[in-house]
FILUM-602343 format. One record per residue (C-alpha): x, y, z; residue in three letters; residue number from 1. Coordinates in Angstrom, 3 decimals, padded with zeros to 6 digits, always signed. Example, Ala and Ser with C-alpha at 12.3 -4.5 7.8 and 13.67 -1.06 7.14 Angstrom:
# residues 2
<X->+012.300, Y->-004.500, Z->+007.800, residu->ALA, num->1>
<X->+013.670, Y->-001.060, Z->+007.140, residu->SER, num->2>
This chain:
# residues 334
<X->-047.470, Y->-011.171, Z->+049.352, residu->MET, num->1>
<X->-045.593, Y->-009.694, Z->+046.360, residu->ARG, num->2>
<X->-047.187, Y->-009.588, Z->+042.953, residu->SER, num->3>
<X->-045.685, Y->-011.535, Z->+040.031, residu->ALA, num->4>
<X->-044.606, Y->-008.245, Z->+038.451, residu->ALA, num->5>
<X->-042.807, Y->-007.205, Z->+041.618, residu->ALA, num->6>
<X->-041.024, Y->-010.570, Z->+041.851, residu->ARG, num->7>
<X->-039.925, Y->-010.295, Z->+038.207, residu->THR, num->8>
<X->-038.589, Y->-006.777, Z->+038.738, residu->LEU, num->9>
<X->-036.761, Y->-007.879, Z->+041.845, residu->ALA, num->10>
<X->-035.071, Y->-010.676, Z->+039.880, residu->ALA, num->11>
<X->-033.940, Y->-008.364, Z->+037.066, residu->LEU, num->12>
<X->-030.499, Y->-007.532, Z->+038.559, residu->PRO, num->13>
<X->-029.429, Y->-011.174, Z->+038.550, residu->ALA, num->14>
<X->-030.959, Y->-011.802, Z->+035.136, residu->LEU, num->15>
<X->-029.241, Y->-008.780, Z->+033.619, residu->LEU, num->16>
<X->-025.948, Y->-009.799, Z->+035.188, residu->TRP, num->17>
<X->-026.185, Y->-013.269, Z->+033.722, residu->LEU, num->18>
<X->-027.200, Y->-011.937, Z->+030.322, residu->ALA, num->19>
<X->-024.338, Y->-009.451, Z->+030.199, residu->ALA, num->20>
<X->-021.817, Y->-011.992, Z->+031.452, residu->ASP, num->21>
<X->-022.939, Y->-014.588, Z->+028.901, residu->ALA, num->22>
<X->-022.626, Y->-012.061, Z->+026.088, residu->SER, num->23>
<X->-018.930, Y->-011.565, Z->+026.910, residu->ALA, num->24>
<X->-017.983, Y->-014.553, Z->+024.750, residu->ALA, num->25>
<X->-015.653, Y->-013.300, Z->+021.973, residu->PRO, num->26>
<X->-017.312, Y->-012.186, Z->+018.756, residu->VAL, num->27>
<X->-015.714, Y->-011.978, Z->+015.295, residu->THR, num->28>
<X->-016.907, Y->-009.386, Z->+012.768, residu->SER, num->29>
<X->-015.601, Y->-008.799, Z->+009.256, residu->ASN, num->30>
<X->-015.632, Y->-005.006, Z->+009.324, residu->ILE, num->31>
<X->-015.456, Y->-002.837, Z->+006.172, residu->PRO, num->32>
<X->-012.760, Y->-000.178, Z->+006.664, residu->ILE, num->33>
<X->-011.774, Y->+003.050, Z->+004.912, residu->ASN, num->34>
<X->-008.901, Y->+005.444, Z->+005.474, residu->GLY, num->35>
<X->-005.614, Y->+006.755, Z->+004.192, residu->ASN, num->36>
<X->-002.010, Y->+005.633, Z->+003.712, residu->PHE, num->37>
<X->+001.076, Y->+007.848, Z->+003.533, residu->SER, num->38>
<X->+004.736, Y->+007.165, Z->+002.797, residu->THR, num->39>
<X->+007.866, Y->+008.577, Z->+001.181, residu->THR, num->40>
<X->+009.332, Y->+006.872, Z->-001.887, residu->ILE, num->41>
<X->+013.033, Y->+006.123, Z->-002.262, residu->GLY, num->42>
<X->+015.098, Y->+004.151, Z->-004.774, residu->VAL, num->43>
<X->+018.490, Y->+002.500, Z->-004.963, residu->SER, num->44>
<X->+020.207, Y->+000.237, Z->-007.466, residu->GLY, num->45>
<X->+021.902, Y->+000.341, Z->-010.834, residu->ASN, num->46>
<X->+021.581, Y->-000.222, Z->-014.542, residu->ALA, num->47>
<X->+023.943, Y->-002.630, Z->-016.234, residu->GLN, num->48>
<X->+024.758, Y->-002.090, Z->-019.909, residu->LEU, num->49>
<X->+025.624, Y->-005.416, Z->-021.541, residu->THR, num->50>
<X->+026.017, Y->-004.386, Z->-025.181, residu->SER, num->51>
<X->+025.384, Y->-001.672, Z->-027.734, residu->ALA, num->52>
<X->+025.573, Y->-001.729, Z->-031.504, residu->SER, num->53>
<X->+024.408, Y->+000.355, Z->-034.415, residu->GLY, num->54>
<X->+025.264, Y->+002.393, Z->-037.436, residu->ASN, num->55>
<X->+025.950, Y->+006.130, Z->-037.538, residu->PHE, num->56>
<X->+025.725, Y->+007.769, Z->-040.948, residu->LYS, num->57>
<X->+027.972, Y->+010.779, Z->-041.357, residu->GLN, num->58>
<X->+027.392, Y->+012.934, Z->-044.436, residu->TRP, num->59>
<X->+030.674, Y->+013.582, Z->-046.272, residu->LEU, num->60>
<X->+030.454, Y->+015.757, Z->-049.387, residu->LEU, num->61>
<X->+028.070, Y->+013.773, Z->-051.593, residu->PHE, num->62>
<X->+027.674, Y->+010.511, Z->-049.683, residu->THR, num->63>
<X->+027.254, Y->+008.924, Z->-046.256, residu->HIS, num->64>
<X->+030.103, Y->+007.278, Z->-044.387, residu->ALA, num->65>
<X->+028.900, Y->+004.446, Z->-042.130, residu->ASN, num->66>
<X->+030.457, Y->+004.497, Z->-038.670, residu->ILE, num->67>
<X->+030.040, Y->+001.564, Z->-036.292, residu->GLY, num->68>
<X->+028.744, Y->+001.928, Z->-032.734, residu->VAL, num->69>
<X->+029.851, Y->-000.210, Z->-029.771, residu->SER, num->70>
<X->+029.970, Y->-000.170, Z->-025.993, residu->ALA, num->71>
<X->+031.768, Y->-002.068, Z->-023.265, residu->SER, num->72>
<X->+029.895, Y->-003.615, Z->-020.336, residu->ALA, num->73>
<X->+029.336, Y->-001.022, Z->-017.638, residu->GLN, num->74>
<X->+027.267, Y->-000.283, Z->-014.539, residu->THR, num->75>
<X->+025.740, Y->+003.073, Z->-013.620, residu->VAL, num->76>
<X->+023.607, Y->+004.216, Z->-010.754, residu->GLY, num->77>
<X->+019.887, Y->+004.923, Z->-010.526, residu->VAL, num->78>
<X->+018.554, Y->+007.996, Z->-008.763, residu->SER, num->79>
<X->+015.197, Y->+009.459, Z->-007.862, residu->LEU, num->80>
<X->+014.494, Y->+012.811, Z->-009.502, residu->THR, num->81>
<X->+011.121, Y->+013.376, Z->-007.868, residu->SER, num->82>
<X->+010.155, Y->+012.092, Z->-004.422, residu->SER, num->83>
<X->+006.616, Y->+013.056, Z->-003.563, residu->PRO, num->84>
<X->+005.152, Y->+012.480, Z->-000.138, residu->ASN, num->85>
<X->+002.450, Y->+009.953, Z->-000.943, residu->VAL, num->86>
<X->-000.986, Y->+010.239, Z->+000.663, residu->ASN, num->87>
<X->-003.678, Y->+008.025, Z->-000.852, residu->VAL, num->88>
<X->-007.086, Y->+006.731, Z->+000.198, residu->ASN, num->89>
<X->-007.857, Y->+003.051, Z->+000.497, residu->GLY, num->90>
<X->-010.440, Y->+000.561, Z->+001.668, residu->SER, num->91>
<X->-010.772, Y->-003.073, Z->+002.662, residu->GLY, num->92>
<X->-011.845, Y->-005.335, Z->+005.502, residu->THR, num->93>
<X->-010.566, Y->-006.287, Z->+008.943, residu->ALA, num->94>
<X->-011.766, Y->-009.509, Z->+010.567, residu->ASN, num->95>
<X->-011.713, Y->-008.457, Z->+014.212, residu->LEU, num->96>
<X->-012.324, Y->-010.713, Z->+017.211, residu->THR, num->97>
<X->-013.247, Y->-008.793, Z->+020.354, residu->TYR, num->98>
<X->-014.974, Y->-008.960, Z->+023.713, residu->ASP, num->99>
<X->-018.394, Y->-007.449, Z->+022.947, residu->PRO, num->100>
<X->-018.927, Y->-005.920, Z->+026.386, residu->VAL, num->101>
<X->-018.736, Y->-002.126, Z->+026.071, residu->THR, num->102>
<X->-016.402, Y->-000.453, Z->+025.173, residu->PRO, num->103>
<X->-015.209, Y->-003.565, Z->+023.269, residu->GLY, num->104>
<X->-011.761, Y->-005.074, Z->+023.875, residu->THR, num->105>
<X->-009.861, Y->-006.140, Z->+020.706, residu->PRO, num->106>
<X->-008.436, Y->-009.639, Z->+020.996, residu->LEU, num->107>
<X->-007.237, Y->-010.757, Z->+017.563, residu->ALA, num->108>
<X->-007.244, Y->-010.229, Z->+013.838, residu->LEU, num->109>
<X->-008.631, Y->-013.581, Z->+012.745, residu->THR, num->110>
<X->-007.867, Y->-015.466, Z->+009.542, residu->GLN, num->111>
<X->-010.623, Y->-017.985, Z->+008.814, residu->SER, num->112>
<X->-010.789, Y->-019.867, Z->+005.526, residu->GLY, num->113>
<X->-011.304, Y->-017.390, Z->+002.690, residu->PRO, num->114>
<X->-011.841, Y->-014.545, Z->+005.163, residu->THR, num->115>
<X->-008.573, Y->-012.672, Z->+005.656, residu->ARG, num->116>
<X->-007.509, Y->-011.057, Z->+008.905, residu->ALA, num->117>
<X->-006.608, Y->-007.896, Z->+006.960, residu->LEU, num->118>
<X->-007.322, Y->-007.210, Z->+003.296, residu->ASP, num->119>
<X->-006.549, Y->-003.623, Z->+002.236, residu->ILE, num->120>
<X->-006.526, Y->-001.998, Z->-001.190, residu->ASP, num->121>
<X->-004.096, Y->+000.693, Z->-000.062, residu->ILE, num->122>
<X->-004.469, Y->+003.106, Z->-002.978, residu->ASN, num->123>
<X->-007.994, Y->+002.185, Z->-004.009, residu->GLY, num->124>
<X->-011.309, Y->+003.273, Z->-002.557, residu->VAL, num->125>
<X->-014.685, Y->+003.055, Z->-004.254, residu->GLY, num->126>
<X->-013.144, Y->+001.221, Z->-007.209, residu->GLY, num->127>
<X->-010.524, Y->+003.936, Z->-007.828, residu->ALA, num->128>
<X->-006.829, Y->+003.139, Z->-008.165, residu->ASN, num->129>
<X->-004.739, Y->+006.248, Z->-007.491, residu->THR, num->130>
<X->-001.320, Y->+005.898, Z->-009.151, residu->PRO, num->131>
<X->+001.719, Y->+006.720, Z->-007.014, residu->ILE, num->132>
<X->+003.956, Y->+008.643, Z->-009.404, residu->ASN, num->133>
<X->+007.712, Y->+009.204, Z->-009.286, residu->PHE, num->134>
<X->+010.610, Y->+009.749, Z->-011.721, residu->ASP, num->135>
<X->+013.912, Y->+007.905, Z->-012.060, residu->LEU, num->136>
<X->+017.139, Y->+008.857, Z->-013.823, residu->ALA, num->137>
<X->+019.698, Y->+006.313, Z->-014.986, residu->ILE, num->138>
<X->+023.320, Y->+007.433, Z->-015.081, residu->GLY, num->139>
<X->+024.763, Y->+008.165, Z->-018.504, residu->ASN, num->140>
<X->+025.930, Y->+005.099, Z->-020.453, residu->LEU, num->141>
<X->+029.049, Y->+005.596, Z->-022.578, residu->ASN, num->142>
<X->+028.804, Y->+004.513, Z->-026.229, residu->ILE, num->143>
<X->+031.765, Y->+004.550, Z->-028.565, residu->ASN, num->144>
<X->+032.287, Y->+005.421, Z->-032.215, residu->THR, num->145>
<X->+035.443, Y->+006.085, Z->-034.196, residu->SER, num->146>
<X->+034.518, Y->+009.770, Z->-034.035, residu->LEU, num->147>
<X->+034.450, Y->+009.781, Z->-030.232, residu->GLY, num->148>
<X->+032.403, Y->+008.769, Z->-027.213, residu->THR, num->149>
<X->+028.876, Y->+009.963, Z->-026.517, residu->PHE, num->150>
<X->+026.341, Y->+009.108, Z->-023.787, residu->GLN, num->151>
<X->+022.879, Y->+007.594, Z->-023.627, residu->LEU, num->152>
<X->+020.790, Y->+009.239, Z->-020.918, residu->LYS, num->153>
<X->+017.672, Y->+007.314, Z->-019.822, residu->LEU, num->154>
<X->+014.782, Y->+008.563, Z->-017.695, residu->SER, num->155>
<X->+011.751, Y->+006.675, Z->-016.380, residu->ILE, num->156>
<X->+008.385, Y->+008.282, Z->-015.665, residu->ASP, num->157>
<X->+007.068, Y->+005.590, Z->-013.306, residu->ALA, num->158>
<X->+003.943, Y->+004.797, Z->-011.314, residu->ALA, num->159>
<X->+003.006, Y->+002.218, Z->-008.686, residu->ILE, num->160>
<X->-000.542, Y->+000.901, Z->-009.030, residu->THR, num->161>
<X->-002.625, Y->-001.828, Z->-007.359, residu->ASP, num->162>
<X->-000.866, Y->-001.477, Z->-003.998, residu->LEU, num->163>
<X->-002.487, Y->-004.021, Z->-001.674, residu->THR, num->164>
<X->-001.889, Y->-005.885, Z->+001.573, residu->PHE, num->165>
<X->-003.361, Y->-009.356, Z->+002.055, residu->GLN, num->166>
<X->-002.767, Y->-011.251, Z->+005.267, residu->SER, num->167>
<X->-001.525, Y->-014.831, Z->+005.206, residu->THR, num->168>
<X->-002.373, Y->-015.532, Z->+008.869, residu->ALA, num->169>
<X->-004.016, Y->-013.924, Z->+011.855, residu->GLY, num->170>
<X->-002.416, Y->-012.260, Z->+014.857, residu->SER, num->171>
<X->-003.257, Y->-011.158, Z->+018.354, residu->THR, num->172>
<X->-004.514, Y->-007.568, Z->+018.666, residu->ALA, num->173>
<X->-004.590, Y->-006.272, Z->+022.199, residu->ASN, num->174>
<X->-004.241, Y->-003.563, Z->+021.063, residu->PRO, num->175>
<X->-001.055, Y->-003.890, Z->+018.967, residu->SER, num->176>
<X->-000.778, Y->-006.436, Z->+016.169, residu->TYR, num->177>
<X->+001.813, Y->-007.731, Z->+013.723, residu->LEU, num->178>
<X->-000.075, Y->-009.399, Z->+010.906, residu->THR, num->179>
<X->+001.923, Y->-011.513, Z->+008.420, residu->PRO, num->180>
<X->+001.054, Y->-011.034, Z->+004.781, residu->GLY, num->181>
<X->+002.036, Y->-009.920, Z->+001.300, residu->ASP, num->182>
<X->+002.372, Y->-006.344, Z->+000.136, residu->LEU, num->183>
<X->+002.014, Y->-006.363, Z->-003.641, residu->THR, num->184>
<X->+001.879, Y->-003.765, Z->-006.408, residu->ALA, num->185>
<X->+002.561, Y->-003.309, Z->-010.099, residu->THR, num->186>
<X->+005.074, Y->-000.956, Z->-011.679, residu->LEU, num->187>
<X->+004.302, Y->+000.909, Z->-014.870, residu->ASN, num->188>
<X->+006.409, Y->+003.469, Z->-016.659, residu->GLY, num->189>
<X->+007.698, Y->+005.065, Z->-019.813, residu->VAL, num->190>
<X->+011.426, Y->+005.040, Z->-020.583, residu->VAL, num->191>
<X->+012.672, Y->+008.008, Z->-022.584, residu->THR, num->192>
<X->+016.167, Y->+008.580, Z->-023.923, residu->GLY, num->193>
<X->+018.524, Y->+011.329, Z->-025.028, residu->THR, num->194>
<X->+021.882, Y->+010.954, Z->-026.755, residu->LEU, num->195>
<X->+024.324, Y->+013.461, Z->-025.296, residu->VAL, num->196>
<X->+027.502, Y->+014.841, Z->-026.882, residu->ASN, num->197>
<X->+027.013, Y->+013.003, Z->-030.178, residu->VAL, num->198>
<X->+029.734, Y->+013.914, Z->-032.694, residu->PRO, num->199>
<X->+028.479, Y->+016.472, Z->-035.206, residu->ILE, num->200>
<X->+024.886, Y->+016.334, Z->-033.917, residu->LEU, num->201>
<X->+025.277, Y->+017.360, Z->-030.265, residu->GLY, num->202>
<X->+022.202, Y->+016.109, Z->-028.328, residu->ASN, num->203>
<X->+019.554, Y->+013.879, Z->-029.911, residu->VAL, num->204>
<X->+016.159, Y->+013.337, Z->-028.270, residu->ASN, num->205>
<X->+015.108, Y->+009.725, Z->-028.880, residu->LEU, num->206>
<X->+011.654, Y->+010.090, Z->-027.310, residu->GLY, num->207>
<X->+009.923, Y->+007.013, Z->-025.866, residu->THR, num->208>
<X->+012.142, Y->+003.946, Z->-026.089, residu->LEU, num->209>
<X->+010.471, Y->+001.391, Z->-023.858, residu->TYR, num->210>
<X->+007.295, Y->+000.899, Z->-021.840, residu->THR, num->211>
<X->+007.074, Y->-000.907, Z->-018.490, residu->LEU, num->212>
<X->+003.685, Y->-002.604, Z->-018.216, residu->THR, num->213>
<X->+002.446, Y->-004.094, Z->-014.929, residu->ASN, num->214>
<X->+005.831, Y->-005.300, Z->-013.744, residu->ALA, num->215>
<X->+005.030, Y->-007.184, Z->-010.508, residu->PRO, num->216>
<X->+006.339, Y->-005.979, Z->-007.166, residu->LEU, num->217>
<X->+005.971, Y->-008.118, Z->-004.056, residu->SER, num->218>
<X->+007.296, Y->-008.138, Z->-000.519, residu->PHE, num->219>
<X->+006.368, Y->-010.414, Z->+002.379, residu->ASN, num->220>
<X->+006.048, Y->-008.364, Z->+005.551, residu->ILE, num->221>
<X->+004.363, Y->-008.534, Z->+008.959, residu->PRO, num->222>
<X->+002.217, Y->-005.390, Z->+008.932, residu->LEU, num->223>
<X->+002.401, Y->-003.573, Z->+012.282, residu->PRO, num->224>
<X->-000.402, Y->-001.587, Z->+013.824, residu->GLY, num->225>
<X->-002.731, Y->-001.114, Z->+016.734, residu->ALA, num->226>
<X->-006.505, Y->-001.317, Z->+016.969, residu->VAL, num->227>
<X->-008.552, Y->+000.840, Z->+019.304, residu->THR, num->228>
<X->-012.300, Y->+000.661, Z->+019.805, residu->THR, num->229>
<X->-015.055, Y->+002.989, Z->+020.936, residu->ALA, num->230>
<X->-018.719, Y->+002.571, Z->+021.840, residu->ASP, num->231>
<X->-020.453, Y->+004.983, Z->+019.461, residu->LEU, num->232>
<X->-023.311, Y->+005.456, Z->+021.940, residu->GLN, num->233>
<X->-020.966, Y->+006.255, Z->+024.799, residu->GLY, num->234>
<X->-022.105, Y->+003.267, Z->+026.834, residu->GLY, num->235>
<X->-025.680, Y->+004.492, Z->+026.978, residu->ALA, num->236>
<X->-028.717, Y->+002.253, Z->+026.358, residu->PRO, num->237>
<X->-030.561, Y->+000.955, Z->+024.426, residu->PRO, num->238>
<X->-028.294, Y->-002.019, Z->+023.886, residu->TYR, num->239>
<X->-026.640, Y->-003.446, Z->+021.861, residu->PRO, num->240>
<X->-024.506, Y->-000.520, Z->+020.657, residu->ASN, num->241>
<X->-022.376, Y->+000.139, Z->+017.581, residu->ASP, num->242>
<X->-018.609, Y->-000.416, Z->+017.831, residu->LEU, num->243>
<X->-016.101, Y->+001.712, Z->+015.948, residu->GLN, num->244>
<X->-012.675, Y->+000.174, Z->+015.386, residu->ALA, num->245>
<X->-009.629, Y->+002.186, Z->+014.294, residu->THR, num->246>
<X->-006.595, Y->+000.428, Z->+012.789, residu->PHE, num->247>
<X->-003.494, Y->+002.608, Z->+012.648, residu->ALA, num->248>
<X->+000.288, Y->+002.757, Z->+012.624, residu->VAL, num->249>
<X->+002.916, Y->+005.467, Z->+012.326, residu->ASN, num->250>
<X->+005.988, Y->+003.382, Z->+011.530, residu->ALA, num->251>
<X->+008.775, Y->+005.972, Z->+011.676, residu->THR, num->252>
<X->+012.047, Y->+004.279, Z->+010.762, residu->GLY, num->253>
<X->+010.398, Y->+001.371, Z->+008.942, residu->LEU, num->254>
<X->+011.292, Y->+000.874, Z->+005.276, residu->THR, num->255>
<X->+009.436, Y->-001.547, Z->+003.020, residu->ILE, num->256>
<X->+011.619, Y->-002.560, Z->+000.050, residu->PRO, num->257>
<X->+010.347, Y->-003.665, Z->-003.367, residu->PHE, num->258>
<X->+013.327, Y->-005.157, Z->-005.245, residu->PRO, num->259>
<X->+012.845, Y->-005.736, Z->-008.951, residu->PHE, num->260>
<X->+014.806, Y->-006.470, Z->-012.129, residu->THR, num->261>
<X->+013.659, Y->-005.176, Z->-015.485, residu->GLN, num->262>
<X->+015.266, Y->-005.328, Z->-018.944, residu->PRO, num->263>
<X->+015.709, Y->-001.986, Z->-020.690, residu->LEU, num->264>
<X->+016.217, Y->-002.919, Z->-024.306, residu->ASN, num->265>
<X->+016.469, Y->+000.094, Z->-026.618, residu->VAL, num->266>
<X->+016.015, Y->-000.441, Z->-030.357, residu->ALA, num->267>
<X->+015.585, Y->+002.520, Z->-032.665, residu->THR, num->268>
<X->+016.057, Y->+002.976, Z->-036.406, residu->SER, num->269>
<X->+015.408, Y->+005.779, Z->-038.816, residu->GLN, num->270>
<X->+016.089, Y->+006.928, Z->-042.327, residu->SER, num->271>
<X->+018.933, Y->+009.428, Z->-042.615, residu->VAL, num->272>
<X->+018.404, Y->+011.599, Z->-045.695, residu->PRO, num->273>
<X->+021.166, Y->+012.957, Z->-047.893, residu->ASN, num->274>
<X->+022.810, Y->+016.039, Z->-046.499, residu->GLY, num->275>
<X->+022.245, Y->+014.964, Z->-042.902, residu->GLN, num->276>
<X->+024.074, Y->+012.849, Z->-040.328, residu->SER, num->277>
<X->+022.415, Y->+010.519, Z->-037.811, residu->GLY, num->278>
<X->+021.776, Y->+006.978, Z->-036.579, residu->PHE, num->279>
<X->+020.210, Y->+004.614, Z->-039.032, residu->SER, num->280>
<X->+020.112, Y->+002.049, Z->-036.213, residu->SER, num->281>
<X->+020.928, Y->+001.832, Z->-032.525, residu->LEU, num->282>
<X->+020.454, Y->-001.131, Z->-030.192, residu->THR, num->283>
<X->+021.264, Y->-001.031, Z->-026.499, residu->VAL, num->284>
<X->+020.776, Y->-003.991, Z->-024.146, residu->ASN, num->285>
<X->+020.690, Y->-003.206, Z->-020.434, residu->ALA, num->286>
<X->+019.132, Y->-004.437, Z->-017.204, residu->ASN, num->287>
<X->+017.681, Y->-002.281, Z->-014.435, residu->LEU, num->288>
<X->+018.281, Y->-003.724, Z->-010.968, residu->ASN, num->289>
<X->+016.671, Y->-001.484, Z->-008.406, residu->ALA, num->290>
<X->+014.790, Y->-001.383, Z->-005.150, residu->THR, num->291>
<X->+011.855, Y->+000.957, Z->-004.592, residu->ILE, num->292>
<X->+011.469, Y->+001.785, Z->-000.905, residu->SER, num->293>
<X->+008.378, Y->+002.918, Z->+000.988, residu->LEU, num->294>
<X->+009.792, Y->+004.761, Z->+003.996, residu->ALA, num->295>
<X->+008.021, Y->+005.745, Z->+007.230, residu->ASN, num->296>
<X->+004.656, Y->+004.230, Z->+006.244, residu->PRO, num->297>
<X->+001.623, Y->+005.444, Z->+008.168, residu->ALA, num->298>
<X->-002.029, Y->+004.528, Z->+007.868, residu->TYR, num->299>
<X->-005.349, Y->+005.018, Z->+009.611, residu->THR, num->300>
<X->-008.417, Y->+002.937, Z->+008.697, residu->TYR, num->301>
<X->-011.791, Y->+003.065, Z->+010.445, residu->ASN, num->302>
<X->-014.777, Y->+000.730, Z->+010.418, residu->GLY, num->303>
<X->-018.004, Y->+000.090, Z->+012.349, residu->VAL, num->304>
<X->-019.473, Y->-003.186, Z->+013.552, residu->ALA, num->305>
<X->-023.177, Y->-002.445, Z->+014.085, residu->PRO, num->306>
<X->-025.226, Y->-003.479, Z->+017.112, residu->ASN, num->307>
<X->-022.727, Y->-005.640, Z->+018.957, residu->VAL, num->308>
<X->-021.916, Y->-004.072, Z->+022.338, residu->LEU, num->309>
<X->-023.749, Y->-004.842, Z->+025.562, residu->VAL, num->310>
<X->-023.247, Y->-003.151, Z->+028.960, residu->PRO, num->311>
<X->-020.549, Y->-004.297, Z->+031.322, residu->GLU, num->312>
<X->-021.841, Y->-006.728, Z->+033.994, residu->PRO, num->313>
<X->-021.362, Y->-004.124, Z->+036.736, residu->ALA, num->314>
<X->-023.312, Y->-001.586, Z->+034.710, residu->THR, num->315>
<X->-026.073, Y->-004.115, Z->+034.101, residu->ALA, num->316>
<X->-026.179, Y->-004.894, Z->+037.810, residu->LEU, num->317>
<X->-026.517, Y->-001.243, Z->+038.763, residu->LEU, num->318>
<X->-029.158, Y->-000.764, Z->+036.088, residu->PHE, num->319>
<X->-031.049, Y->-003.787, Z->+037.408, residu->GLY, num->320>
<X->-030.746, Y->-002.630, Z->+041.003, residu->LEU, num->321>
<X->-032.228, Y->+000.690, Z->+039.967, residu->GLY, num->322>
<X->-035.192, Y->-001.031, Z->+038.355, residu->ILE, num->323>
<X->-035.552, Y->-003.318, Z->+041.338, residu->GLY, num->324>
<X->-035.457, Y->-000.312, Z->+043.635, residu->GLY, num->325>
<X->-038.174, Y->+001.403, Z->+041.658, residu->LEU, num->326>
<X->-040.299, Y->-001.730, Z->+041.811, residu->ALA, num->327>
<X->-039.776, Y->-001.985, Z->+045.525, residu->PHE, num->328>
<X->-040.679, Y->+001.677, Z->+046.006, residu->ALA, num->329>
<X->-043.795, Y->+001.201, Z->+043.924, residu->GLY, num->330>
<X->-044.771, Y->-001.817, Z->+045.991, residu->ARG, num->331>
<X->-044.250, Y->+000.149, Z->+049.186, residu->ARG, num->332>
<X->-046.431, Y->+002.939, Z->+047.842, residu->ARG, num->333>
<X->-049.073, Y->+000.365, Z->+046.964, residu->GLY, num->334>
């Protein structure tokens, strides 16, 4: 008659099978992720001059003659003068639902109450916020005086900060996903100006004219990607094992637009001393209507869910049969 130990060992294959099969119920883990994001910046749009006024003081012999300044409504283009290839590090969380039997099959990115399916600070990791810098040039605006026409040339030294993606719903992920959400950022910049071909004076550097501070940018977009998983212990015991999940996309041909409108109101005044000519005042009212584009976005984020994977039922069965076989052999030797 078999001992109790032998009977227990003989029953292990079935027990292990049942345990592994029961553990196959989907599991959801909110996984911290880190990685990088790359894109190319583009811009399109225009600046619309609505009005200009001011006073130009021309020195004539022993006194100043005041000359009025005006401008007709006009529209000029906006161009990008520097277009860096952006590559920044980011971090966040992914709420992944998966089959926890090794190697782990991704099923969904799950939105549950305050827990987002995907929440990524694209240009921030470890509390940092790497600015994405670029430069814009606004076409020359014609301004008139009785002495002739000159131009106002505007440039913007700009930066995108606080670039984030926050999901608004979940999506399937087997392995590809398309997660709806909001891509948001803020635009900061310094607007500088130069007067070109001014009568008598030639070119006049006006320096900083206007500062853009945290102008909001927002675009609703389903974020594409695919999630792949790997058993970090290669399927070997002891179980459970750690699961690594990789979230990635290389979206060649995809362009994410950020349209925005921003006033560019220039107001400068200065004292013009005797013997010199110059502007005692200049006011220009304009609007910038542009779209910043993130072209060919690509990202790779990795995260680990610890101690979640169990062996496949077939693996558990073979493992149990091996133990049962050893027990049987031991009994035979006894």
